[in-house]
C-alpha positions in Angstrom: 69.7 50.3 149.5 70.3 46.7 150.5 73.0 45.5 152.8 75.1 44.0 149.9 75.2 47.4 148.1 76.0 49.2 151.4 78.9 47.0 152.1 80.3 47.2 148.5 80.0 51.0 148.5 82.4 51.3 151.4 85.0 49.2 149.5 85.0 51.0 146.2 88.5 52.0 144.9 89.6 55.5 144.4 90.4 54.8 140.7 88.9 55.2 137.2 86.8 52.5 135.7 83.4 51.3 134.5 80.5 50.1 136.7 77.6 47.8 135.8 74.3 48.1 137.7 72.2 45.0 138.0 68.5 44.3 139.0 67.2 41.5 141.2 67.5 39.0 138.3 71.1 39.9 137.8 70.4 41.6 134.5 72.7 44.5 133.7 70.4 47.6 133.4 73.0 50.3 133.3 76.7 50.8 132.4 78.6 53.9 133.3 82.1 55.3 133.5 83.8 57.2 136.3 87.0 59.1 136.8 86.7 58.1 140.5 84.6 54.9 141.0 84.1 55.5 144.7 82.6 59.0 144.2 80.5 58.2 141.2 78.9 55.0 142.3 78.1 56.3 145.8 76.4 59.4 144.3 73.6 57.1 143.0 72.6 56.2 146.6 72.9 59.6 148.2 71.1 62.9 147.7 68.1 63.6 145.4 67.8 62.6 141.8 65.5 63.3 138.9 62.7 60.9 138.0 64.7 58.7 135.6 67.6 58.3 138.0 65.2 57.5 140.8 63.7 54.7 138.7 67.1 53.3 137.9 68.3 53.4 141.5 65.0 51.8 142.6 65.8 48.7 140.5 69.5 48.3 141.5 70.1 45.3 143.6 73.8 44.8 143.0 76.7 46.2 141.0 80.1 45.3 139.8 83.0 47.3 138.4 86.1 47.1 136.3 89.1 49.2 137.1 90.9 50.9 134.2 94.3 52.6 134.0 92.9 56.0 132.8 89.7 57.9 132.2 90.1 57.4 128.4 90.2 53.6 128.8 87.0 53.8 130.9 85.4 55.7 128.0 86.4 53.0 125.5 85.4 50.1 127.8 82.0 51.8 128.5 81.1 51.8 124.8 82.2 48.2 124.4 80.1 47.1 127.4 77.0 49.0 126.3 77.1 47.5 122.8 77.6 44.0 124.4 74.8 44.2 127.1 72.4 46.8 125.6 71.3 48.0 129.1 67.8 49.4 129.1 68.8 52.6 131.0 71.6 53.6 128.7 70.9 56.1 126.0 72.1 54.4 122.8 73.4 56.9 120.2 71.5 56.7 116.9 74.6 56.9 114.8 76.3 54.1 116.8 79.1 56.5 117.7 82.6 55.1 117.8 85.9 56.7 118.5 88.3 57.7 115.8 91.6 56.0 114.8 94.6 57.6 113.1 95.2 55.5 110.0 98.3 55.2 107.9 97.1 54.0 104.5 98.8 51.2 102.6 98.6 53.0 99.2 101.5 53.6 96.8 101.5 57.2 98.0 100.4 56.7 101.6 98.2 59.2 103.5 97.6 59.9 107.2 93.9 60.2 107.9 91.4 60.0 110.8 88.6 57.4 110.5 86.0 55.7 112.6 85.9 52.6 110.5 88.5 49.9 110.8 89.0 47.6 107.9 91.4 44.7 108.0 94.4 44.7 105.7 94.3 48.1 104.1 96.6 50.1 106.4 97.9 50.6 110.0 95.5 51.8 112.7 96.4 53.6 115.9 93.9 54.3 118.6 91.0 54.5 119.3 91.1 58.0 120.7 88.2 59.2 122.8 89.7 62.7 122.8 88.7 63.5 119.3 90.1 67.0 119.3 93.4 65.9 120.5 93.6 63.2 117.9 92.9 65.7 115.1 95.5 68.1 116.5 98.1 65.4 116.6 97.4 64.4 113.0 97.9 68.1 112.1 101.2 68.0 113.9 102.3 64.9 112.0 101.2 66.5 108.8 103.5 69.3 109.4 106.4 67.0 110.3 106.0 64.3 107.7 105.0 65.6 104.2 102.8 62.8 103.0 100.1 63.5 100.4 96.9 65.0 101.5 94.6 64.6 98.4 92.3 61.6 98.2 92.9 61.5 94.4 96.1 62.8 92.8 95.6 66.2 91.0 97.4 67.3 87.9 99.2 70.2 89.6 100.8 71.0 92.9 98.6 72.3 95.7 99.0 74.6 98.7 100.3 71.8 100.9 103.4 71.5 98.6 104.1 75.2 98.9 103.7 75.0 102.8 106.2 72.1 102.8 103.6 69.5 104.0 103.5 67.4 100.8 106.1 66.0 98.5 103.8 66.5 95.4 103.8 62.9 94.1 101.2 64.2 91.6 104.1 65.8 89.5 107.2 64.4 91.1 108.6 60.9 91.5 108.8 59.9 95.2 110.8 56.7 96.0 109.4 53.9 98.1 112.4 54.3 100.3 111.4 57.8 101.2 107.9 56.7 102.1 109.2 53.8 104.1 111.4 56.0 106.2 108.5 58.4 106.9 105.9 55.7 107.7 108.4 54.0 110.0 108.9 57.2 111.9 105.2 57.9 112.1 104.6 54.3 113.3 107.3 54.8 115.9 105.8 58.1 117.0 102.3 56.7 117.4 103.7 53.6 119.2 105.5 55.6 121.8 108.4 57.4 120.1 106.5 60.6 120.4 108.5 61.3 123.6 111.5 62.6 121.6 109.3 65.0 119.7 107.6 66.1 122.9 111.0 66.8 124.3 111.9 68.9 121.3 108.6 70.8 121.6 109.3 71.4 125.3 112.7 72.9 124.5 111.1 75.2 121.8 108.4 76.2 124.3 111.0 77.2 126.9 113.1 79.0 124.4 110.1 81.0 123.1 109.1 81.9 126.6 112.6 83.1 127.4 112.4 85.3 124.3 109.0 86.7 125.5 107.3 85.1 122.6 104.3 84.0 124.7 101.9 83.3 121.9 104.4 81.0 120.2 105.1 79.3 123.5 101.4 78.7 124.0 101.2 77.0 120.6 104.0 74.6 121.6 102.3 74.0 124.9 99.0 73.2 123.3 100.8 70.8 120.9 102.4 69.0 123.9 99.1 68.7 125.6 97.4 67.3 122.5 100.2 64.7 122.1 99.9 63.6 125.8 96.1 63.3 125.5 96.2 61.4 122.2 99.1 59.1 123.0 97.5 57.8 126.2 97.7 54.0 125.9 94.4 52.5 124.8 94.5 48.9 126.1 90.7 48.3 125.9 90.6 48.1 122.1 93.0 46.6 119.6 93.0 46.9 115.8 94.0 43.4 114.9 90.5 41.9 115.2 91.9 38.9 117.0 89.7 37.0 119.5 91.7 36.4 122.7 91.3 35.7 126.4 93.6 37.6 128.8 94.4 35.9 132.1 95.9 37.2 135.2 95.7 36.3 138.9 96.4 37.5 142.4 97.1 35.5 145.5 96.7 36.5 149.2 95.9 34.8 152.5 95.4 31.4 150.9 92.9 32.7 148.3 93.3 33.2 144.5 91.4 35.5 142.3 91.6 34.9 138.5 90.4 37.6 136.2 89.7 36.8 132.5 89.2 39.6 130.0 87.3 38.4 126.9 88.6 40.3 123.8 86.4 39.7 120.7 87.1 41.3 117.4 89.8 43.3 119.1 87.4 44.7 121.8 87.3 44.0 125.4 83.6 43.2 125.9 83.3 41.2 129.1 85.2 39.7 132.0 85.0 36.7 134.3 86.0 36.7 138.0 86.7 33.6 140.0 87.7 33.5 143.7 88.6 30.3 145.4 90.9 29.0 148.2 94.1 27.3 147.1 96.1 24.6 148.8 99.1 24.2 146.4 101.6 26.6 144.8 99.9 29.4 142.9 101.4 28.5 139.5 100.0 24.9 139.7 96.6 26.0 140.9 96.4 28.5 138.1 97.1 25.9 135.5 94.5 23.6 137.0 92.0 26.5 136.9 93.0 27.2 133.3 92.3 23.6 132.2 88.9 23.5 134.0 87.9 26.9 132.6 87.6 25.5 129.1 86.8 21.9 129.7 84.2 22.0 132.5 82.6 25.4 131.7 82.5 24.9 127.9 83.9 28.4 127.3 84.7 29.3 123.7 88.4 28.8 122.9 89.7 31.9 121.2 92.6 32.2 118.8 95.1 33.3 121.4 95.6 33.3 125.2 97.6 36.0 127.0 99.1 34.6 130.3 101.3 36.3 132.9 105.0 35.7 132.7 105.2 33.4 135.8 102.8 30.9 134.3 104.0 27.8 132.4 103.0 28.9 128.9 104.3 25.8 127.1 102.4 23.5 129.3 99.2 25.6 129.0 99.6 25.5 125.2 99.9 21.7 125.2 97.0 21.4 127.6 94.6 23.6 125.7 95.9 23.3 122.1 95.7 27.1 121.7 98.4 29.6 120.9 99.7 31.1 124.2 101.5 34.4 124.4 103.2 35.9 127.5 103.7 39.6 126.5 106.6 41.4 128.2 106.0 44.9 127.0 103.6 47.2 125.2 99.9 47.3 124.9 99.4 43.6 125.4 101.5 43.6 128.6 99.4 46.5 129.9 96.2 44.4 129.4 97.7 41.6 131.6 98.7 44.2 134.2 95.2 45.6 134.2 93.6 42.2 134.7 96.0 41.5 137.6 95.2 44.9 139.1 91.5 44.0 139.0 92.2 40.6 140.6 94.1 42.2 143.4 91.2 44.7 144.1 88.7 41.8 144.0 90.7 39.9 146.6 90.9 43.0 148.8 87.2 43.5 148.5 86.5 39.9 149.5 88.6 40.0 152.6 87.0 43.3 153.6 83.6 41.8 153.2 84.6 38.6 155.1 85.9 40.8 157.9 82.8 42.8 158.0 80.6 39.7 157.9 82.5 38.2 160.8 82.2 41.5 162.7 78.4 41.4 162.4 78.0 37.6 162.8 80.6 35.5 164.6 82.2 38.3 166.6 78.7 39.7 167.4 77.7 36.3 168.8 80.9 36.1 170.9 80.2 39.5 172.4 76.5 38.7 173.0 77.6 35.6 175.0 80.0 37.8 177.0 77.3 40.4 177.7 74.9 37.7 179.0 77.6 35.8 180.8 77.2 32.5 178.9 79.3 30.5 176.5 79.3 31.7 172.9 75.7 31.0 171.7 76.6 29.5 168.3 73.1 28.2 167.9 70.2 30.5 168.8 66.6 29.5 168.6 63.9 32.2 168.7 60.1 32.0 169.2 57.2 34.3 168.5 53.4 33.9 168.8 50.8 35.4 166.4 47.0 35.6 166.7 44.1 38.1 166.4 41.8 37.9 169.5 42.7 34.3 169.8 41.7 33.3 166.3 44.0 31.0 164.4 46.7 31.1 167.0 50.2 30.1 165.7 53.8 30.2 166.7 57.0 30.2 164.8 60.6 29.2 165.6 63.7 30.3 163.7 67.3 29.3 164.0 70.5 31.4 163.7 73.8 29.6 163.5 76.9 31.7 164.1 74.9 34.9 163.5 73.3 33.8 160.2 69.7 32.4 159.6 69.5 28.7 159.0 66.2 28.7 157.1 66.0 25.0 156.6 65.6 24.6 160.3 62.7 27.0 160.7 59.5 25.5 162.1 55.8 26.5 162.1 53.3 25.5 164.8 49.5 25.6 165.0 48.4 26.0 168.6 46.3 23.0 169.5 45.5 23.0 173.2 45.0 26.7 174.0 41.6 28.3 173.7 41.3 32.1 173.3 44.1 34.7 173.4 46.6 33.3 175.9 50.2 34.0 174.9 51.7 32.4 178.0 50.0 29.0 177.5 50.7 29.2 173.8 54.4 29.6 174.5 54.3 26.7 177.0 52.8 24.4 174.3 55.2 25.4 171.6 58.4 25.1 173.8 57.1 21.8 175.1 56.5 20.4 171.6 59.7 21.6 170.2 62.1 20.3 172.9 60.3 17.1 173.5 60.9 16.3 169.9 64.5 17.5 170.2 65.1 15.1 173.1 63.3 12.2 171.4 65.1 12.6 168.0 68.5 13.6 169.6 68.6 16.8 167.7 71.1 19.6 168.5 70.2 21.7 171.5 70.4 25.5 171.2 73.0 27.5 173.2 70.5 30.3 173.7 66.7 30.6 173.4 65.2 34.0 172.7 61.6 34.7 173.3 60.0 37.6 171.4 57.9 38.8 174.3 57.8 40.1 177.9 58.5 38.5 181.3 55.4 36.3 181.3 56.4 34.5 178.1 60.0 34.1 179.3 58.9 32.6 182.6 56.5 30.2 180.8 59.3 29.0 178.5 61.8 28.5 181.4 59.2 26.7 183.5 58.6 24.1 180.8 62.3 23.6 180.1 63.5 23.3 183.7 60.5 21.7 185.5 59.0 19.5 182.8 62.0 18.6 180.5 64.9 19.1 183.0 66.9 21.2 180.4 69.3 23.9 181.4 69.3 26.2 178.4 69.7 30.0 178.8 66.5 31.8 178.0 66.4 35.5 177.2 63.6 37.8 176.1 63.4 40.7 173.6 61.2 43.7 174.5 60.0 46.4 172.1 59.4 50.1 172.5 56.3 52.1 171.6 57.4 52.2 168.0 57.5 48.4 167.9 61.3 48.3 167.6 63.8 46.2 169.5 64.4 48.0 172.8 66.1 45.8 175.3 67.3 42.3 176.1 66.1 40.6 179.4 68.0 37.8 181.1 68.7 36.3 184.4 66.9 35.3 187.6 65.4 37.7 188.4 65.1 39.1 184.9 67.3 42.2 184.3 68.1 44.4 181.3 71.4 43.3 179.7 73.4 46.5 178.9 74.0 46.5 175.2 75.1 49.5 173.1 72.3 50.5 170.7 74.9 50.8 167.9 76.8 47.6 168.7 76.8 44.7 166.3 75.4 42.4 169.0 72.4 44.6 169.3 71.9 44.7 165.5 72.1 40.9 165.6 69.2 40.8 168.1 67.2 43.2 165.9 67.7 40.9 162.9 66.6 37.9 165.0 63.5 39.6 166.3 62.5 41.0 162.9 63.0 37.6 161.3 61.0 35.6 163.8 58.2 38.1 163.7 58.1 38.1 159.9 58.0 34.3 159.9 55.2 34.1 162.4 53.0 36.8 161.0 53.4 35.4 157.4 52.3 31.9 158.6 49.4 33.5 160.5 48.2 35.4 157.5 48.3 32.4 155.3 46.3 30.4 157.8 43.8 33.2 158.4 43.3 33.7 154.7 42.7 30.0 154.1 40.2 29.9 157.0 38.3 33.0 155.8 38.2 31.5 152.3 36.8 28.1 153.6 34.3 29.7 156.0 32.8 32.0 153.3 32.0 28.9 151.2 30.6 26.7 153.9 27.0 27.9 153.6 26.7 27.6 149.8 24.9 24.6 148.4 26.8 22.6 145.9 30.3 23.5 147.2 31.9 20.8 149.2 35.5 20.1 150.3 36.6 19.1 146.8 35.2 22.2 145.1 36.6 24.4 147.9 40.1 23.1 147.1 39.4 23.5 143.4 38.4 27.2 143.8 41.3 27.9 146.1 43.7 26.5 143.6 42.1 28.5 140.7 41.6 31.9 142.4 44.1 31.8 145.2 42.2 34.1 147.6 38.7 35.2 148.6 39.4 38.7 147.4 39.9 37.6 143.8 36.8 35.4 144.0 34.7 38.5 145.0 36.0 40.3 141.9 35.2 37.3 139.6 32.3 37.0 137.2 29.9 34.1 136.8 31.7 33.1 133.6 35.0 32.9 135.5 33.4 30.6 138.1 32.2 28.4 135.3 35.7 28.4 133.8 36.9 27.3 137.2 34.8 24.1 136.9 31.5 25.1 138.6 28.1 24.3 137.2 26.0 27.2 136.0 23.6 27.2 138.9 26.3 26.8 141.5 28.3 29.6 139.9 25.3 31.9 140.0 24.6 31.1 143.7 28.2 31.7 144.6 28.3 35.0 142.8 25.2 36.2 144.5 26.4 35.2 148.0 29.8 36.8 147.5 28.1 39.9 146.2 26.0 40.2 149.4 
């Protein structure tokens, strides 16, 4: 688990939503839903897993999440995101499963049905409803209350539903359009939120049945109430009007703005865009500026409609973008804007928490390191390390940390030129002399602290060059390692003493990062140089291979190991004559 994931895990909200796992290329490899994002996402990185989950977790380098208002919304959004991104670790259902809608048909004698297919212009759709059972039970309840026809084709005689009072029998009786209009209006009102009155009536009947000790009857009323509550949960993630629209909302805090854009295509929320940036003007003006740039500079597709929050200047935005702008004040569309705003607020909170944590482990750690040593805050730290094997190909490396972060453009590599044999002290003298002679000559910035990855001998060698040869007064400290080759202690002062640092403090972790980085940089350079030297020396005794062909072979094969595995034909493909290729093959084989 990398550091970015570790930091994000601690900031996950205690709310439902969807999460998107990404690999090192930023590709979405898995989409999931959660009743509690904090618990579900953390579970991937703790405990033991089966083989498939282990493979998934092994590829995760980052993740993001979208907060929803309910578990049901998370289900709907998950399906939309899976269909959009087709993540390789998601199990795609063969039948392309979708959730059902309750449909009020637009026929002369309308019906109430459940369907998974939405077709424009042939009725009213309500949903989708991930709780399929609750949707069916609610339809049954509506069938009992509103006696619409049940038959797909009209029969020539009345059926059982007529005798049960659940059908007006249009097959044999004339039913006026006015009667149908009144029933369909009431059903529409019910499915759009007017169900609360019926729910209240059912609650009264349940209480009355309970008082009369009719517990089975009371249980039926209770189950109907539960089905209504589950089915009528607002579904903001999918709409039935097939309209392409972008939903904007923003949040502002501490001089920063986060704008969340939900992309709704064919009525489905399929993706979102998150932008965080500092603002220097009033939020409304900054938001309009962002809105204009969003479609002009980024070449985003302009949808048919834009949903904007109420405090935005909708008229100006409409003139600016030449797109229909709506600012919903109630209902499902307003809930979408609220949801986008909620996600924007959470994103800002996460950013500030990450900034605070980053400052704790960088700038504040640097401040406390300076206090522990007794020097001014070492904003610029330069660290040195040597690398060689029994004195062969000796090298040294220098890295730079500025305000607790690596400044990789300022890293430097050094081949040791004047030292013969394994002599770390003289190697350190040479590198420090070369580095700071150039710093003085070119008027480059001096470090606030120099760290030597080594013991007392290397520290004294560096201090001697700085003070007695270059007349520089720069604090020099050393890092010692324990038997397990891990950062153990910081040495500083005259005479050198151990600086007391807590092993769990951020300043100690900063020193660990510095020591690990300078060691990595030095050993990588040494391996590159040693590999090149071994490659060159192995070819020196072979007739027909001079400097030009050495370079040619190095470019083609990359290493001596690959050359040893090559065939004569591959050497010929690399540009060698037949005889030279055979000689090289025999020599490498020996």
